[in-house]
C-alpha positions as CSV (number, residue, x, y, z in Angstrom):
1,X,-2.7,8.5,16.2
2,X,0.5,8.3,14.7
3,X,0.8,10.2,11.5
4,X,1.4,8.5,8.2
5,X,5.0,8.4,6.8
6,X,3.7,10.2,3.9
7,X,2.9,13.4,6.3
8,X,6.1,12.9,7.9
9,X,8.4,12.3,5.0
10,X,6.3,15.5,3.5
11,X,6.8,17.6,6.2
12,X,10.6,16.8,6.7
13,X,11.5,17.4,3.0
14,X,9.3,20.4,2.3
15,X,12.2,22.2,4.4
16,X,13.7,22.4,1.2
17,X,12.2,25.2,-0.6
18,X,13.5,24.1,-3.6
19,X,12.6,20.3,-3.5
20,X,9.1,21.4,-2.2
21,X,7.9,22.3,-5.7
22,X,8.7,18.4,-6.9
23,X,7.0,17.1,-3.7
24,X,3.4,18.6,-5.1
25,X,4.0,16.9,-8.8
26,X,2.9,13.4,-7.9
27,X,1.1,11.3,-5.8
28,X,3.2,10.5,-2.6
29,X,5.2,7.5,-2.8
30,X,5.2,4.8,-0.4
31,X,8.0,2.2,0.1
32,X,7.4,-1.8,-0.1
33,X,9.1,-4.5,0.8
34,X,9.5,-7.3,-1.9
35,X,10.6,-10.8,-1.4
36,X,12.9,-12.7,-3.6
37,X,16.0,-10.7,-3.0
38,X,17.9,-12.9,-5.9
39,X,15.6,-11.8,-8.6
40,X,15.7,-8.5,-7.4
41,X,19.3,-8.2,-7.8
42,X,19.1,-9.5,-10.8
43,X,16.6,-7.5,-12.6
44,X,18.3,-4.3,-11.2
45,X,21.6,-5.5,-13.1
46,X,19.2,-6.1,-16.2
47,X,18.1,-2.3,-16.2
48,X,21.8,-0.6,-15.7
49,X,22.6,1.7,-18.4
50,X,18.5,1.0,-19.6
51,X,15.5,3.2,-19.5
52,X,12.7,1.8,-17.2
53,X,10.8,1.0,-20.0
54,X,13.3,-1.3,-21.9
55,X,14.7,-3.1,-18.4
56,X,10.8,-3.7,-17.7
57,X,10.2,-6.0,-21.5
58,X,13.4,-8.0,-20.7
59,X,12.8,-8.8,-17.2
60,X,9.4,-10.0,-18.7
61,X,11.2,-11.8,-21.0
62,X,13.4,-13.3,-18.2
63,X,10.2,-14.6,-16.6
64,X,8.9,-15.9,-19.6
65,X,11.9,-18.4,-19.7
66,X,10.7,-20.2,-16.4
67,X,6.8,-19.8,-17.4
68,X,6.4,-16.5,-16.3
69,X,7.3,-17.6,-12.7
70,X,10.3,-16.3,-10.5
71,X,13.0,-18.6,-10.9
72,X,15.3,-20.2,-8.3
73,X,19.2,-19.4,-8.4
74,X,19.7,-23.1,-9.4
75,X,17.3,-22.8,-12.0
76,X,19.0,-19.7,-13.5
77,X,22.1,-21.5,-13.2
78,X,21.1,-24.2,-15.4
79,X,19.9,-22.0,-17.7
80,X,21.7,-21.9,-20.9
81,X,24.2,-18.7,-21.4
82,X,22.8,-18.6,-25.1
83,X,19.1,-18.7,-24.1
84,X,19.8,-15.8,-21.1
85,X,21.4,-13.7,-24.0
86,X,18.5,-14.3,-26.1
87,X,16.4,-12.1,-23.9
88,X,18.7,-9.1,-25.0
89,X,21.1,-9.2,-22.3
90,X,24.7,-8.5,-23.0
91,X,27.2,-11.3,-22.6
92,X,28.4,-9.2,-19.5
93,X,24.8,-8.7,-17.7
94,X,24.6,-12.9,-18.8
95,X,27.6,-13.6,-16.6
96,X,26.4,-11.3,-13.9
97,X,23.6,-12.4,-13.3
98,X,24.5,-16.2,-13.1
99,X,27.4,-14.9,-10.4
100,X,24.6,-13.5,-8.6
101,X,22.8,-16.7,-8.5
102,X,26.1,-18.8,-7.6
103,X,26.9,-16.3,-4.7
104,X,23.4,-16.6,-3.3
105,X,23.7,-20.5,-3.4
106,X,27.2,-20.3,-1.9
107,X,26.5,-18.2,0.8
108,X,22.9,-19.8,1.9
109,X,21.2,-16.7,1.2
110,X,17.8,-15.9,1.7
111,X,15.4,-12.9,2.3
112,X,15.4,-12.9,6.8
113,X,19.4,-12.2,6.5
114,X,18.6,-9.2,4.6
115,X,15.9,-7.4,6.8
116,X,18.3,-7.6,10.1
117,X,21.5,-5.9,8.1
118,X,22.3,-2.1,8.2
119,X,22.7,-0.5,4.6
120,X,26.3,-0.5,4.7
121,X,26.2,-4.1,5.8
122,X,24.2,-5.2,2.7
123,X,26.6,-2.8,0.2
124,X,29.5,-4.8,2.0
125,X,27.7,-8.0,1.5
126,X,26.6,-8.2,-1.9
127,X,28.8,-5.8,-3.8
128,X,31.9,-8.6,-3.7
129,X,29.7,-10.3,-6.1
130,X,31.4,-9.6,-10.5
131,X,28.9,-7.1,-11.8
132,X,27.4,-5.8,-8.3
133,X,28.3,-2.3,-8.0
134,X,26.9,0.2,-5.0
135,X,24.7,1.9,-7.2
136,X,22.7,-1.7,-7.7
137,X,22.3,-2.8,-3.9
138,X,21.3,0.9,-3.3
139,X,18.6,0.3,-5.9
140,X,17.7,-3.1,-4.0
141,X,17.8,-1.3,-0.3
142,X,15.1,1.1,-2.0
143,X,13.0,-1.0,-3.9
144,X,13.4,-4.3,-2.7
145,X,14.1,-3.8,1.1
146,X,12.0,-0.9,1.3
147,X,14.9,1.3,3.3
148,X,13.9,5.0,3.7
149,X,17.5,6.6,3.8
150,X,19.1,5.7,0.9
151,X,20.4,8.4,-1.6
152,X,21.9,6.9,-4.6
153,X,24.6,10.2,-5.4
154,X,26.2,8.3,-8.5
155,X,23.0,7.7,-10.3
156,X,22.8,9.5,-13.7
157,X,19.2,10.7,-13.2
158,X,19.8,12.0,-9.9
159,X,22.4,14.0,-10.8
160,X,20.6,15.5,-14.2
161,X,17.6,16.8,-11.8
162,X,19.6,18.2,-8.7
163,X,22.1,19.9,-11.4
164,X,18.7,21.6,-13.0
165,X,16.4,22.1,-9.2
166,X,20.0,23.6,-7.7
167,X,21.8,25.1,-10.5
168,X,24.9,23.0,-10.1
169,X,27.7,22.6,-12.4
170,X,27.3,19.3,-14.0
171,X,30.3,19.4,-15.6
172,X,32.6,19.3,-12.4
173,X,31.7,15.9,-11.7
174,X,33.7,16.0,-8.6
175,X,32.4,19.2,-7.0
176,X,28.9,18.0,-8.1
177,X,28.9,15.0,-6.4
178,X,30.4,17.4,-3.1
179,X,27.5,19.6,-3.5
180,X,24.9,16.6,-3.8
181,X,25.9,14.5,-0.7
182,X,25.5,18.0,1.5
183,X,22.5,19.0,0.0
184,X,21.2,15.6,0.4
185,X,22.2,15.3,4.2
186,X,19.4,17.7,5.2
187,X,16.9,15.2,3.6
188,X,18.1,12.3,6.2
189,X,16.1,10.1,7.2
190,X,13.9,10.4,4.3
191,X,16.2,10.7,1.5
192,X,14.8,7.6,-0.6
193,X,11.9,9.6,-1.1
194,X,13.8,12.5,-2.0
195,X,15.2,10.4,-4.8
196,X,12.0,9.4,-6.2
197,X,10.8,13.0,-6.6
198,X,14.1,13.7,-8.0
199,X,13.5,11.0,-10.8
200,X,10.1,12.1,-11.1
201,X,11.0,15.4,-11.9
202,X,13.9,14.2,-14.7
203,X,11.2,12.3,-16.4
204,X,8.6,15.1,-16.9
205,X,11.7,17.4,-18.4
């Protein structure tokens, strides 16, 4: 009988003695694949620079515009700008959400297309959309496509957590980034799980 993925990634990540204490603080994390990539990408944009709680509230208001159902890209485009602005989105974020919907329609994007792509191919395909940066796509890779080996080096929460856990100088941005990448390389091919535990650590401190 094959080992459960939680056992496999736990055993691998536990080799990092500084990360090990974090692994026992919360329930094991299981990645899931989710449908409707267009909506997940929009949700990721909405959550930029917001706490998880606030982002969830805004996304809930977004769905309420469509009677609680996930809208099609065309429905998003047909929604008046001010109506989207009214749920708590900035002017820029409304434009970015509409950009995503337009891009998905123009490129005839469906979920199956993404499942066949590598992480870097997904990033290269989506980052030409104005408002969609690498971090946004990394969140999509983790929480929608269920990819196990994504490391969000530019995520502020990850940076703050690693600075504490590994006693890194957070004021030296370039040096911090380099050290984070070096440390995280040892976590491959389960870097997504490591990110999860680092986020949880950050939330409890």
